C-alpha positions in Angstrom: 11.3 -16.2 35.5 8.5 -18.5 36.3 9.1 -22.2 36.0 6.4 -24.2 34.2 5.3 -27.5 35.6 5.3 -29.7 32.5 3.3 -32.5 34.1 0.4 -30.1 34.9 0.5 -28.7 31.4 0.3 -32.2 29.8 -2.5 -33.1 32.2 -4.5 -30.0 31.1 -3.9 -30.8 27.5 -5.0 -34.3 28.0 -8.2 -33.2 29.8 -8.9 -30.7 26.9 -8.4 -33.4 24.3 -10.6 -35.9 26.2 -13.3 -33.3 26.6 -13.2 -32.5 22.9 -13.4 -36.2 22.0 -16.3 -36.7 24.4 -18.2 -33.7 23.0 -17.7 -34.8 19.4 -18.9 -38.3 20.3 -22.0 -36.9 22.0 -22.9 -34.7 19.1 -25.4 -36.7 17.2 -26.1 -36.4 13.5 -29.4 -34.8 12.6 -32.1 -37.3 12.2 -32.8 -38.3 8.6 -36.3 -37.4 7.5 -38.6 -40.2 6.2 -38.3 -40.3 2.4 -42.1 -40.2 1.8 -41.8 -38.2 -1.4 -39.2 -40.7 -2.8 -41.4 -43.6 -1.8 -44.4 -42.0 -3.6 -42.3 -41.4 -6.8 -41.0 -45.0 -6.7 -44.6 -46.4 -6.3 -45.7 -44.2 -9.2 -42.8 -45.4 -11.4 -43.7 -49.1 -10.6 -47.3 -48.4 -11.5 -46.3 -46.8 -14.8 -44.0 -49.7 -15.6 -46.9 -52.1 -14.8 -49.2 -50.2 -17.1 -46.6 -50.1 -19.8 -46.3 -53.9 -19.7 -43.1 -54.1 -17.7 -43.9 -57.5 -16.3 -44.3 -58.9 -19.8 -41.6 -57.1 -21.7 -39.0 -56.6 -19.0 -39.8 -59.1 -16.2 -36.3 -59.1 -14.6 -36.2 -55.3 -14.2 -39.8 -55.2 -13.2 -39.3 -57.8 -10.5 -36.2 -56.1 -9.3 -38.1 -52.9 -8.9 -40.8 -54.7 -6.9 -38.3 -56.4 -4.7 -36.4 -53.2 -4.0 -39.6 -51.4 -3.2 -40.5 -54.1 -0.7 -37.1 -53.6 0.9 -37.7 -49.9 1.0 -41.1 -50.5 2.7 -39.4 -52.8 5.3 -36.7 -50.2 5.9 -39.4 -47.5 6.4 -41.1 -49.7 9.0 -37.8 -50.1 10.8 -37.2 -46.4 10.6 -34.0 -46.9 8.6 -34.7 -43.9 6.4 -31.3 -43.8 4.7 -31.7 -47.4 3.5 -35.4 -46.8 2.6 -34.4 -43.8 0.4 -31.6 -45.8 -1.3 -33.8 -48.8 -2.0 -36.7 -46.6 -3.2 -34.4 -44.7 -5.6 -33.1 -48.0 -7.0 -36.7 -49.3 -7.3 -37.6 -46.1 -9.2 -34.7 -46.6 -11.6 -35.5 -50.2 -12.2 -39.1 -49.4 -12.8 -38.2 -46.7 -15.3 -35.9 -49.1 -17.1 -38.7 -51.7 -17.2 -41.2 -49.2 -18.6 -38.7 -48.1 -21.2 -38.0 -51.7 -22.2 -41.7 -52.4 -22.4 -42.4 -49.4 -24.6 -39.5 -50.5 -26.9 -40.8 -54.1 -26.9 -44.3 -52.9 -27.9 -42.8 -50.6 -30.6 -40.8 -53.6 -32.0 -43.9 -55.8 -31.9 -45.9 -53.1 -33.8 -43.1 -52.7 -36.3 -42.9 -56.4 -36.9 -46.7 -56.5 -37.4 -46.5 -53.7 -40.0 -43.7 -55.4 -41.8 -45.7 -58.6 -41.9 -48.8 -56.8 -43.2 -46.6 -55.1 -45.8 -45.3 -58.5 -47.0 -48.8 -59.9 -47.2 -50.0 -56.9 -49.1 -47.1 -57.2 -51.6 -47.8 -60.9 -52.2 -51.5 -60.0 -52.8 -50.6 -57.3 -55.2 -48.2 -59.6 -57.1 -50.7 -62.3 -57.3 -53.4 -59.9 -58.6 -50.8 -58.6 -61.2 -50.1 -62.1 -62.4 -53.8 -63.3 -62.4 -55.9 -60.2 -63.2 -59.6 -60.8 -62.9 
């Protein structure tokens, strides 16, 4: 029967574990691609929000979208593509919220104007009914 030298076995196991740790540490994560498509989508959403009146009807959300897009641009310049994508996505969501709020604000304003016109018309009809010419 062959006698096993336990110190050599532990040494070999230690070397194998160290090699595995070293190899896993050296394995790099694949590079993150620049989020150019997301950046374009976010810019488009901000443009749509601006056209919809986001700066007037939803100034907080619109400014937040602009600020986050600026952060995304800075992250792109620094080649921090993960942060750039995250900020661009948040900018897009904020811009979409601003655009929706602007459309809702405009619809409310139009409804108020119609309600006011309806009241004026009713007053005019009542006045003509009381004082026919």
